[in-house]
N, C-alpha and C positions, 0 to 999 in steps of 0.2 A: 625536440619532440618530448612530450610528456610521457611519464612512466605508465604503461598500461595497468599494472597492478594497483598503482595508486588511484588511477581513474576508476577502476572497478570497485575498490573499497569505498571511494567517495559516492559512487552510484548506489552501492548497498546502503550506505548511510542515508542518502536522500530518499530512496524508495521505502526504507523502513519508517523514516520520519513521515513520509506522505501517508503511509498506511495507518500509522498511529493517529495522525490528524484526521483522516477520514473516519476512523473508528470513533474517536472522541466527538467529533462534530456531529456525526450521524446520531450517536446515542444522546447527546445533549439536546440537539435541535429537535429531533423527532420526539424525544421524551418530554421536552418542554412545550412544544407546540400542541401535542396531543394531550398534554397534562397527565401522562401516564408515569412520568418519572423513569425509574430504572426497570419498570416492567417490560420495556422494549427489549431488554436482554433475554427475556423468556420467549421471544417470538422467533420462529424458524426462518421467517423471511429476512429478518435482520441478520441472522447468521449466514444465510445464503448470500446476501449482498456482501457481507464481509469476506466470505470465501471467494466470491468473484473478484473482489478488489485485491485480495492476496494473490490469486492466480494471475491477475493482470500485472501486478507488480513483479512477480517472479518471471513471467514471460518477458516483460520489458527488460529485466536484468539480463536474461539470456540473449535476447536480441541485441542489446548493447554490447554484451561480451563478444558475440560473434562479429559484430561490426568492428570492434576495437582490434580483435585478433586478426581479422581479415585485412585491416588497414595497414598492419605491419608488413 
């Protein structure tokens, strides 16, 4: 069986990477499509969406952590 600590570290890595990709993709895509460039970073809705994405990533980590520790 795999080491739970190693699996949790790997999950942290992937969730952080996922969040960074969501942040970059949203900023570039929305800024490019709307033609506003980096002005999107001044909008509260953008930051609210990033906060929701961060909370979902953190929640998923703790759900996975409880699953891994329960599995042992």
